[in-house]
C-alpha positions in Angstrom: 80.3 10.3 13.4 77.6 8.1 14.8 74.4 8.4 12.8 72.0 6.6 15.0 71.1 3.2 16.4 71.0 0.4 13.9 70.1 -2.4 16.3 70.5 -3.3 19.9 70.8 -7.1 20.5 69.9 -9.3 23.4 69.9 -13.1 24.1 66.6 -14.9 23.9 65.5 -18.3 25.3 63.3 -19.2 22.3 63.1 -17.3 19.0 59.4 -18.2 18.4 58.3 -17.1 21.9 60.3 -13.9 21.4 58.7 -13.4 18.0 55.2 -13.8 19.5 55.9 -11.0 22.0 57.8 -8.5 19.8 55.9 -9.1 16.5 52.6 -10.5 17.8 52.1 -8.3 20.8 54.1 -5.2 20.2 53.7 -5.2 16.4 57.3 -5.0 15.4 57.7 -6.9 12.2 60.3 -9.6 11.9 62.5 -8.1 9.3 65.3 -10.7 8.8 67.1 -13.6 10.4 70.6 -14.8 10.2 71.7 -18.4 10.9 75.2 -18.4 12.3 77.0 -21.7 12.0 80.5 -20.5 12.6 81.8 -17.4 14.5 84.6 -15.2 13.1 87.0 -16.9 15.6 86.2 -20.3 13.9 84.0 -21.7 16.7 81.1 -23.9 15.4 77.7 -22.8 16.6 74.0 -23.1 16.0 72.7 -19.6 16.5 69.7 -17.7 15.2 69.9 -13.9 15.0 66.5 -12.2 14.5 65.8 -8.5 13.8 62.5 -6.7 14.5 62.1 -3.4 12.7 60.9 -0.2 14.3 59.3 2.7 12.5 62.5 4.8 12.5 64.4 2.1 10.6 66.3 0.7 13.7 65.9 -2.8 15.0 65.7 -4.8 18.2 67.6 -8.0 17.7 67.9 -11.3 19.5 70.3 -14.2 19.6 69.1 -17.7 20.3 72.3 -19.6 21.0 71.5 -22.9 22.8 75.1 -24.0 22.6 76.3 -21.0 24.7 75.3 -20.8 28.4 73.5 -17.7 29.4 71.9 -16.9 32.7 68.3 -15.7 32.0 66.8 -13.9 35.0 64.0 -11.4 35.5 65.8 -8.1 35.2 65.2 -5.4 37.8 64.0 -2.1 36.3 67.3 -0.5 37.0 69.5 -3.3 35.7 68.3 -3.5 32.2 65.2 -2.5 30.3 64.3 -1.8 26.7 62.5 1.5 26.2 60.4 2.0 23.0 58.7 5.2 22.0 55.0 5.2 21.2 52.3 7.9 20.9 50.7 8.8 24.2 47.2 7.5 23.1 48.7 4.0 22.8 49.7 3.7 26.4 46.4 2.9 28.1 45.2 0.4 25.3 48.6 -1.4 25.3 48.6 -1.7 29.1 45.1 -3.2 29.0 46.0 -5.5 26.1 49.0 -6.7 28.0 46.9 -7.5 31.1 44.3 -9.2 29.0 47.1 -11.4 27.4 48.4 -12.4 30.8 51.6 -10.5 30.3 53.1 -8.8 33.4 52.2 -5.2 32.9 52.6 -2.0 35.1 52.0 1.7 34.7 51.2 4.3 33.7 54.2 6.0 35.4 54.7 9.8 35.2 58.4 10.7 34.8 57.6 14.4 34.3 58.9 14.5 30.7 57.6 11.0 29.6 54.8 8.7 30.6 55.6 5.0 30.6 54.2 1.5 30.9 56.2 -1.7 31.5 55.9 -5.3 30.4 58.0 -8.4 31.1 59.1 -10.2 27.9 59.5 -14.0 27.6 63.3 -13.6 28.3 62.8 -11.7 31.6 63.6 -8.3 30.2 61.6 -5.2 31.1 60.1 -3.6 28.1 59.0 0.0 28.5 56.7 1.8 26.2 57.2 5.5 26.7 55.4 8.6 25.3 56.9 12.1 25.3 55.2 14.8 27.2 54.8 18.3 25.7 57.8 19.5 27.8 60.1 16.7 26.6 62.4 18.9 24.5 63.0 21.5 27.2 63.3 18.8 29.9 66.0 17.0 27.9 67.9 20.2 26.9 71.2 20.1 28.8 71.5 23.9 28.6 68.3 24.2 30.6 68.2 21.2 32.9 71.6 21.3 34.7 72.4 17.7 33.7 76.2 18.0 34.1 75.9 19.8 37.5 73.5 17.2 38.8 75.9 14.4 37.7 78.8 16.2 39.3 76.8 16.6 42.6 75.9 12.9 42.5 79.6 11.9 42.0 80.7 14.2 44.9 78.0 12.9 47.2 79.0 9.3 46.5 82.6 10.0 47.6 81.4 11.6 50.9 79.5 8.5 52.0 
């Protein structure tokens, strides 16, 4: 049985620039680093794996692997984004703090069960800070929101196009 998320890992351009954003701006402490000199397949590498701790004990992690090509691009919101939960009263101050720091910042977006703001990290990823609305539990309860029926309707509509 899956107990929860331990970490989600992404590539980064520069570990220090990534630290400045995730630890310095977002406040996630750098918890540990792993220097990887050889993969389990025996390939030599010079890779740094960094872990940033969240309050629930899970981590955001990054690999800086200069010897392995990777196409960094600014991700579209729908392609990839990292959503992190915060208290609602942190949204407006964080949005202003991001703008003051010259970080690409957007929001506040009302998604009816969450409110969100968005930043662009140094690697091109969209980082969403999201706060639950009072109706969050009901809105995300599949016995009340018809999630499966909506998915089935979506799939059927796609085949009819």
